C-alpha positions in Angstrom: 16.4 -31.5 35.9 15.0 -31.0 39.4 14.7 -34.7 39.9 18.1 -35.9 38.9 19.7 -33.0 41.4 17.6 -34.2 44.5 16.4 -37.0 44.4 17.8 -39.5 47.0 18.9 -43.2 47.0 19.8 -45.6 50.5 21.8 -47.5 50.4 21.6 -51.1 49.6 22.9 -53.2 53.0 23.5 -56.7 50.9 25.6 -58.2 48.2 25.6 -57.1 44.4 27.0 -58.4 41.7 28.0 -55.5 39.1 29.7 -57.2 35.3 31.9 -54.9 34.1 32.8 -54.3 30.3 36.1 -53.8 30.3 36.7 -52.3 26.6 34.3 -49.1 27.8 35.8 -49.2 31.5 37.0 -45.8 31.8 40.4 -46.4 32.5 41.3 -45.9 36.6 37.5 -46.5 37.5 37.3 -49.4 40.6 34.3 -49.9 40.5 34.3 -50.4 44.6 35.4 -47.0 44.9 32.3 -46.1 42.8 29.6 -47.6 44.0 31.0 -48.2 47.1 29.2 -45.8 49.1 25.7 -47.8 47.8 26.2 -51.2 48.5 26.9 -53.5 51.4 29.6 -55.5 49.0 29.9 -55.7 45.5 31.2 -58.1 44.3 32.8 -58.1 40.1 33.4 -60.1 37.7 35.1 -58.0 34.5 33.4 -58.7 31.5 36.0 -58.8 27.9 33.3 -57.0 25.7 32.2 -52.9 25.8 28.8 -51.6 28.3 26.8 -51.9 24.5 27.7 -55.4 24.2 26.9 -57.1 27.4 24.1 -58.4 26.8 25.0 -59.8 24.3 24.8 -63.8 23.3 28.9 -63.8 24.3 28.6 -62.3 26.2 25.3 -63.8 28.2 27.9 -67.3 27.2 30.1 -66.0 30.3 27.3 -64.4 32.7 25.0 -66.8 32.1 27.3 -69.7 34.8 27.8 -66.4 37.4 24.1 -66.4 37.8 22.8 -69.3 37.4 25.2 -69.9 40.3 24.4 -66.8 42.1 20.6 -67.9 41.8 21.5 -71.4 43.1 
């Protein structure tokens, strides 16, 4: 428990890409607000799935092309 209360993460000044599972996103939770202190720029892609399903084959059908484009 001490590790969790004493750990510090440095801000990543680059661009991060976040895939948000909308079916289980807490109401009112804004990814830009939550992640803003930790990244320089955040690009958010909403996914119509639950968090547990974000790595499912169905989710990857939508996520895969985005990742392919990002990686060029």
